[in-house]
Residue, then its C-alpha position, 0 to 999 in steps of 0.5 A: m642641584d645648586e647648594k642654595l636650591e637644595l638647602v631651601r628645598n630640604n627646609l620646605v620638605h622637612y621643616q615647613q612640611w610642604e608637599d610635591v616640592r620640586v626644582s623648576p627646570a626653567s631658569f635665567q641668568w641675572e648678573g652672573e647668577n643662575i635664577q631658578l625657582i622651587i615649586g611646591k604646595p604648603s601643607n595648609s594650602e590647596r595652591e602651589e607656591c613659587v619660591l625664589p632662594v637668595e643667599y643673604s650675601q646676595y641680598q646685602e650686595s643688592l643683587l635682589t632688586t625690583n628689576l630682578i623680581d620683575a624679571t623673575f615674574t616675567n621669565l619664570v612665574s606663570e600668570e596663575f601665581e599672584r606672588i612668589v615666596l622669597a627665601i633668604i638663606g642666612d650664613d648659618g643655614t637658617v631660611v627666612f621667608y617673605y611674600i612678594t606680590r606681583g606688581t602692577s605698572t602704570i604709565 
């Protein structure tokens, strides 16, 4: 298992106390990076959430773009999920979580 996936998974299980936490087998490549989600259920919710782990260095290097988020929703997130949880991993191993909702496109 990828180091960042393992770190975020362990945080969700042991600190956030999520249930049924697992790494999704689906993935895709983005600018040389393997993009993969963690799926689990927060202890205070009946619904599962999708978590996208990103290292802070990737965040600073602009790997995290609206194009990546759109591609993640398109390739990895089923229609039942309205949002993903972005997990940004700091250099010291801390994890900060943000919600990103599915956007709508208009022409």
